[in-house]
C-alpha positions as CSV (number, residue, x, y, z in Angstrom):
1,M,13.8,-12.3,-5.8
2,E,10.8,-13.0,-3.6
3,Q,7.9,-10.5,-3.5
4,F,6.8,-9.5,0.0
5,K,3.6,-7.8,0.9
6,T,2.5,-5.6,3.7
7,I,-0.4,-6.8,5.9
8,K,-2.9,-5.3,8.2
9,V,-3.9,-7.0,11.4
10,K,-6.9,-6.2,13.5
11,A,-7.7,-7.3,17.1
12,G,-10.3,-10.1,17.3
13,S,-13.4,-10.0,19.4
14,G,-12.6,-8.9,22.9
15,G,-9.0,-8.2,21.9
16,F,-6.7,-5.3,22.6
17,G,-4.5,-3.1,20.4
18,G,-3.9,-2.3,16.8
19,P,-4.7,-2.3,14.0
20,L,-1.1,-2.9,13.0
21,I,0.4,-2.6,9.5
22,I,3.3,-5.0,9.2
23,K,5.8,-4.5,6.3
24,F,7.6,-7.6,5.2
25,T,11.0,-7.2,3.4
26,E,13.9,-9.3,2.3
27,A,15.7,-8.4,5.4
28,K,12.7,-8.7,7.8
29,H,10.4,-11.5,6.7
30,K,10.3,-14.1,9.5
31,I,7.1,-14.9,11.4
32,V,8.3,-16.4,14.7
33,C,5.8,-18.6,16.5
34,V,6.2,-18.9,20.2
35,T,3.1,-21.0,20.7
36,G,4.6,-24.4,21.7
37,G,3.8,-27.4,19.6
38,V,1.6,-26.8,16.6
39,I,2.1,-23.9,14.2
40,P,-1.2,-21.9,14.4
41,E,-3.5,-21.2,11.4
42,L,-2.8,-17.5,12.0
43,A,0.9,-18.0,11.2
44,I,0.0,-19.8,8.0
45,K,-2.4,-17.1,6.9
46,V,0.2,-14.3,7.7
47,A,2.8,-16.2,5.6
48,E,0.4,-16.8,2.7
49,L,-0.6,-13.1,2.5
50,S,2.9,-11.6,3.2
51,G,5.3,-14.0,1.6
52,G,7.0,-14.4,5.0
53,E,8.6,-17.5,6.4
54,V,7.1,-19.2,9.5
55,I,9.6,-20.3,12.2
56,D,8.9,-22.3,15.3
57,G,10.5,-20.1,17.9
58,F,10.8,-23.0,20.4
59,K,13.0,-25.0,18.0
60,T,15.0,-22.2,16.2
61,S,16.2,-18.8,17.3
62,V,15.8,-15.9,14.9
63,P,17.7,-12.6,15.2
64,D,15.3,-9.7,16.0
65,S,16.6,-7.9,12.9
66,E,15.0,-10.6,10.7
67,T,11.7,-10.8,12.6
68,A,8.7,-9.1,11.0
69,C,6.3,-10.3,13.7
70,V,5.9,-12.8,16.6
71,I,2.8,-14.9,17.2
72,I,2.2,-16.0,20.8
73,D,-0.5,-17.7,22.9
74,C,0.0,-16.1,26.2
75,G,-2.6,-15.3,28.9
76,G,-0.6,-12.6,30.7
77,T,2.9,-13.7,31.6
78,L,6.3,-12.8,30.2
79,R,5.7,-13.6,26.5
80,C,3.1,-10.9,26.3
81,G,5.6,-8.1,26.9
82,I,9.0,-9.4,25.9
83,Y,8.6,-8.8,22.2
84,P,6.7,-5.5,22.5
85,K,9.6,-4.4,24.8
86,K,11.9,-5.0,21.8
87,R,9.4,-3.2,19.5
88,I,8.6,-6.3,17.6
89,P,5.0,-6.5,16.4
90,T,3.3,-9.1,18.6
91,L,0.1,-11.0,17.7
92,N,-1.4,-12.9,20.6
93,L,-3.9,-15.6,19.9
94,V,-5.4,-15.1,23.4
95,A,-7.5,-12.0,24.3
96,T,-5.0,-10.6,26.7
97,G,-4.6,-6.9,27.3
98,R,-2.0,-5.1,29.3
99,S,-0.9,-7.6,32.0
100,G,2.0,-9.4,33.4
101,P,5.4,-8.3,34.5
102,L,6.1,-6.3,31.3
103,K,2.7,-4.7,30.9
104,E,4.3,-1.3,30.5
105,F,5.5,-2.4,27.1
106,I,2.2,-3.8,25.9
107,L,1.0,-0.9,23.9
108,P,-1.6,-0.8,21.1
109,D,0.9,0.3,18.5
110,I,3.0,-2.8,18.7
111,Y,0.8,-5.5,20.4
112,I,-2.6,-7.0,19.4
113,S,-4.6,-9.8,20.9
114,A,-7.5,-12.2,20.2
115,V,-6.1,-12.4,16.6
116,K,-7.7,-15.0,14.3
117,P,-6.9,-15.7,10.7
118,N,-9.8,-13.6,9.5
119,C,-8.3,-10.6,11.3
120,V,-5.4,-10.4,8.7
121,S,-5.6,-8.9,5.3
122,I,-3.4,-7.4,2.6
123,Y,-2.7,-3.7,3.4
124,E,-4.3,-1.4,0.8
125,G,-2.1,1.6,1.4
126,I,-2.4,5.3,2.1
127,A,-6.1,5.5,1.3
128,E,-6.8,2.9,4.1
129,E,-4.6,4.8,6.6
130,K,-6.8,8.0,6.1
131,S,-10.0,6.1,6.8
132,E,-9.0,4.8,10.2
133,S,-6.4,5.0,12.9
134,T,-3.7,2.5,11.9
135,Q,-0.2,1.8,13.4
136,V,2.5,1.1,10.8
137,V,5.4,-1.1,12.2
């Protein structure tokens, strides 16, 4: 049985949203990359820390029920809002805030932007929650 960990993700410089706490489990452990082409360093870092599995979302579809988070590189079109609309934690590589046709769903409790590998860490638990405003998803 694989051991999964919970991670904390903060927005990068000039970013929007979060911080998010993302819990990985046996049922929900896939990191879906909808970035086109190369798997970003951020996805690799999230997988290393969480024990999750990186999936290229352009090559393979993943049921929402198995998706722990989605990583996108969108400047303000549909991808920014499609996953937050489904309440799937969305990590955007680009510093995009609430924009695009689904901007009403781009909320700081489910969407975060300008995320870099150094924005991700292992979640330290309840003591950390008390020290700052944190969204658990």
